[in-house]
N, C-alpha and C positions, 0 to 999 in steps of 0.2 A: 490615586487618582481622577479628573473628572471632567465631563467637556463642557462648558459654561454658555451663555450664548448674549447679547442683550442689540435692541433693535436700533436702527440708524434713523433715515428719515419717512421709512414705513413699516407695515409688522414684517415686511420680507426681506428687507435688506437687513442683514444680525451679520454682527463680528465673534467670532469667539476666542476663546479662552482656553484653554489648561491648567485649570489648578491643580496643585496638593491637598492632602487632606486638610492641613490646615489654612489653606485661603492662598497658599501665593502663587500666581501667576506665572506658569516656566515656558506655553508658549503663544503666541498670536496666530490666527488665520487671518486673510485677508478674503474678507467674502466666504464665500462657502465652501468651505475643507472638503477634496475628494476622498473617498476610501483610501486610495493607496496611502494620502498622505496620514489619513489616522492613522495606519496598517503603521506606516512607518514610526508616528509619534510612538507607540505602543514599543516597538521592536531601541527606538532611541531612549527613554527613559525604562523600558524596564515591568510596564505595569500593563496590563488589561482596561481600556478605557470602555464603561456600556455606553453603546451607539444607541442603545432604544429610549426615548422620551429625551434625547439630551438637543430638542429643538432645533435639530435636523432637515430643512426644505427639501422635497423633491426638486430635482433636477428641470423636470418635463411639465408637469401638474403645480407646482410650487406648492404643494399644501406640503403641510409640519407631516412626520414622519414620526409616529409615534407608537409603532409596532412590526412585523417583519418590513422588511428590506435587499436591495439588492442593490447591483452595479450593474452601469450598461458600459462594452467596451474602451470607454473612455478615461472610466472610473469613475464618471458622475452621483451622488446616490440616486435610487431613484425609489418612490413607497410600493408597496407591495404587488399595488392596482396598475401603474404603469409596465413593471417588470414582470407584472403575467401578461399582460398588452404587446410587450417589446418583440417586433422582429428577429430580434439578434440581431449578429455579424457574423459573417469570413472573414477569417485571417488568416492569407494562406492557405487555403485551403481547410483552413478547421474552420466549422460550423461552431461558434459561439452563443450563448447565453445561458436565462437561469433557470436552476433545477426547482420545482415546485412543488417536491417533497417536503412531508413533515415529519419525515425518520430526524430522527436527531443520533442513539445511540443506540443499536440496537441488539438484537441477543444474537450468535453464531452458531453455528457447529460446528469453529475452527477449531472447536477442545478438540475435537477428535485427533485433531493434528500436532497437539499439544502447542498451539497459537495462541490462543484467546479463546474467553467466554462475551466479549460485546466486540461490534465494528464500527468504526466512528467512516463514512465515506466524503471527503470534502465537496466531491461530484459526481455527474455521473459522466458518462465517455474517459476516455484516454485518447492525448495526442502522440503516444508509443506504437498505440497499431501494431502489438503485438500478436503474429499469427497466432499462436498457442495460444491465444488467451482464451479463458471457459466462463469469463465472466458475462458475454452478451447471451450464453444461453439458459442464463441464474435466470430464474420463479423476477429477481428485485429486475433485471431488464424485459424477459421475455412476457410479464405480466403488465408492462409500461408502454407497450408498442403505440398506442393514440397521443400518448404526451410526445415520446421520443419525437413524431411526425408530425405538432404541432409548434412541438421551439426548436424542434432541429431539422426539418424535414427530411427524418430518418426512413428511410422503406424498408433495411434490413438491418436489424441492431449488430448482425456476425458482419455482413460484406463489410457494411459503413464503416466498423471498428476502425478509429483510427483518424477520424475524419469530424467525427464531435465532441461538446464539452458542456456541460451543462453542471454549472457552478453554484457550491449551498454559500453562499457571501455572511451569513450572518448567522453560519451554523456556529459560532464561538459564542455570541451572546443564548440562541438557545439554549446550550451547553449549559452555560453556565446556570438557567433558567431550573433546567432541568437538574440537574447535580442537587439545587441550591434546596427542590422540591419536595425532591423521591428519599422515602424512606432506605437508605446505605445498604442495610440484611436485607431490603427485596432484593438487591442487585444477583443475576445469577454469577453462580461460582460454583467449578467442578473443579477436580481435583489436578484435571489435564489442563484447564484455560486458565484458575488460578486465577478470577478475575480480571484477568488482560484484559485492557481496551488498546484494541489494531486499528493505524494508519497506515493506509486504508487495504481493504481486502476485494475494490472493487473499480479503483486508480490508482495514480497515482502521484500521492498526496505534496510534492515537491516538484512537479512536471513545468513548472513554470513560476511566475512572482505570487497570482492573482492568488495561484489554488495552497502555494506556500504561507501566505499572508494568513488563509482560514486555518490553515494547520498549526501553525505555532500558536494562532490563539486558542486553540485546541487541546491545543498540550499545556499551553499556560493555566485555560480552566482545571486539565486532569491531575498535575502533579500538585495546584493548592489544594485539590481536593484530596489525597494522596493515594491518586489511582493507583495502578500500575498498568505503563504502555509500552508496547509494540510500534515501532514504525519501520515501514518496509517500502523500497522507494529505489526507485533505477536512478533517480536523480543526485550530481555530486552537492546541489547548491544544496543539499540538507546541513552541508556545514556551516553554513549559514545561523545554525539557530543552538551552535557548540556550546554557550553560553546558559541557552536554555537546558538543554543536558547534563550539564553540570552541575544547575542546581536542584536536577533531578534524580541527584547520584544513584543510586542499584535502584528506581521506581523504573526506570526506563533503559529499555535495549534499543537497538538501532541494526537494522539490515540492510542491506541489498539481495539484487537478482544476480546469482552469476553463475551459470549456465557452462560456459563455455567461454574460453580467452581466443576465439580462433573467431575474431574482427571481420570475417568476411562471412561467413555464415550468420553469426549472430547479428550481422547491418540486415540479412536478408527474414532473416525471423522476426526483427525487432528492430523494423524498418527507421522508427524515428527516437526510438532509444540511446540514449548519452554511449560510447565504449564499452566495454568491458572494464578496459584496465580504471580506469577514469574513474568507475563507481569504485574498484576495488582503496582508487589511490582516498576516495572519502571515508571510504574506512577506516584505513589511516592513519590517515588526520584525526578520525572521531579517538581512535582507542588510544594513540599517543596521548590525549587529551584525557585516559582513561575514561570513558566513554564506552560501557559494554555495547559489544558489534555480535552480530550472529550475519548467515548467508542461507539464502535459499540456492540452492543447487538444483533449481527445479526450471523445467525439467531440460533432464539432459538427453543427447541424441545417439541414436544408431550410429556406429563407427567409433565412436572412441575407448583407444584403447586403455595401457595401463598407464601407458607412456604420458597421454594427455591427462588422466585421469591423476600422476601423480603430479604434473605443473598445477593442475589444479588448487591439491589438494596440499600444498608446499607455498603457495603464496596466501592459502585460509589458516595454515598453521601462520606463516609470518605474524598473521592479522592478531593471533592471540583468540581470533572465535572461539564464545562461548560455545557455539553448537553450530552444524551447517547440515541443514536438512536438507535429505536427498529426495526426487522422486524422479522417476526414467519418463519419458514423452508417452502419453494415450494416445491408441486409436478413439478418439469417442466425439460424435458431432462435429460440425461442419469443419468448425477450427481446423482439423488434421488436414485435411485435402487442401488446407490454406495452406500447411507448412508443406505441405507436397511440390504446390505449387511453383511455394515461395524459392523449394531448394532445389527447384529444374531451372526456374529461373534464374535466380541465380550459376548458374554451373552444376551443383551438382548434383549430378545424376546421381552417384551410389544410394546418397541419403533417400534420394527420392523414389528410385526403387524399392530401398525397405520400405521406406514410411508407407507405399501402394501394397508389399506386400502386408504388412501388418494389418491394413486396414480391410485386406481378404482373407489371412488367415489368423485368425483370433489364435489358436497355439503357437503359430510363430511369435507374435505379439509377448505372450505371455514369460517363456522360453526365454529371449532378450531383454526383458524387465529383468527377472527373478539372474539370470546372469549377472547386468547392471548392480543389481543390490546388491548382490556377493563381491563381486569386483571390486566395487566402490567400500565398502565396508572394509576386505582385507588389506587396500594398500592403503587406507587409513591408520591402520595401525603403527604403520611407519612413521609415524607421528605420534609423541606423548604428551601432547598439548592438544591432541583436535579429537574430539567427539564428533563423529555421524551420528543424526537422525531419520530413518529412513522412514518413509512413508507408503506402506507394501497400500497397494487401489485393491476396494472390495474384488474385483474381476479377480487378481491373485489367490486370495483368500478362497474363492469357488474352483478355483481351476486346480488345487492342491487338498493333497490329507496327511494326515500320520504327523511324521515329529513336523518337518517343515510347513506344515497346515498351523499345527500348533506354534514355532517362532512367526512366525508371519503377521499371527492372530496376538502375542506381545511384541512384535514391535506394536504393530496398532495402539494398543492400550498405553506405551509406555511414554513416560511424561521428559521431556527436554529437561537437560540438565540443567538451566537458565537462574540466577538467583534473582528471585523478586523480592524485594524488602528481606524478611526474617523466611519466606519461600525459597531455600537451597537443595532443592532433589538432588541424587548422589546419580551417577550416569545407569543407566537400567544395563545388568547382563541380555536381555533380549534383543538390546541392537545394536551385533555383533556379526560375523559372518555364516553365510549359510551352509559354506560347506567348508574344507577344511583345503591347505593353500594347492594340496596336489589333485583334488579332487572336484569332478564339475559336475552342474548345479542337475544335470539331466537325467541320472540316475533317479530321483526324487522326484520328478514329477510320474 
């Protein structure tokens, strides 16, 4: 399928048609189509449209677009020069503009968590504004302070998190070029990462319509090149791409972050994200259509007892999730203070006090984290179809010794029991309780 064009009264007045590979017209556009209309056509007809050198005209300077492009908030197409000159817009308190990055598919260290070897981020920033999010403190944002200030008037990437979003509109086109031109044998592929490409580690790839359209185009390219894909999102809108996921078969898994079903607490910690049960229902819709699903139970909060853990794990068992990734909350960076303040503002003084204790007493956090890893692993044994994959932080490794230290290290090295194509590892024996049911973790420290 391709986009063709013809001129009217002048070179700039053009009509556009979508044609099949046989030259049959399947849709006509009156005047210059918006990016939204073109991405909708891709969804409707189930094929990608390569928008590079398709005769499209910049809505601002009226020049022909022959390379990189973006869109304004109204979805009108912009050439790259005009996009870079744009001051952006503010929509319901969210500063929106274009991300100038050249990055397409980047190598990732998330193979250490058995998540992926590569990441694709469809935007910089995120409208969810999760208080615990680590992304603003990563080099990907810390080294781009000037760009964030110029494109979205960001003074502090962490404090302003949730108030800016810079899209990468032409990412599907650039990914197509990268996958076609690069030698597949040169791609990173580790035992734990398995060559998986994750969307997205630094933003939510389905957080709104525009991000979802970029994501669909990228996933279409990845499965066309038979690359394994992991999607992580908090948005129920992910179900709109069910048709695409079914095409991918066992090359894709779709997951959501659900660390608690306490709506009040989740709303305080993830102020603009959909409710946790809406995420669960989206995964349930996918698994009923035989799409493999997983859950990121991260970060779990202090005060969660065995009854709340059981309730969570019971919901995940009902999903038939291939794996549940788990990690307790970690007192690192400025985001931890944001979590404490959010808990206090929400009237959860007990959690706020505990978080403050963790910030001031590292050993208290170590004991809490080990106890919660142990509790989740122990309660998971009540479900025959549930595999919990714990993520022990490096700080726990440094704080322990002996047998406990060895098991935590083994947990870090474990491969998640998910199937990607012919890769189908068995559950790792190290992913188990740290102590017996009647024992505490304390005596191991």
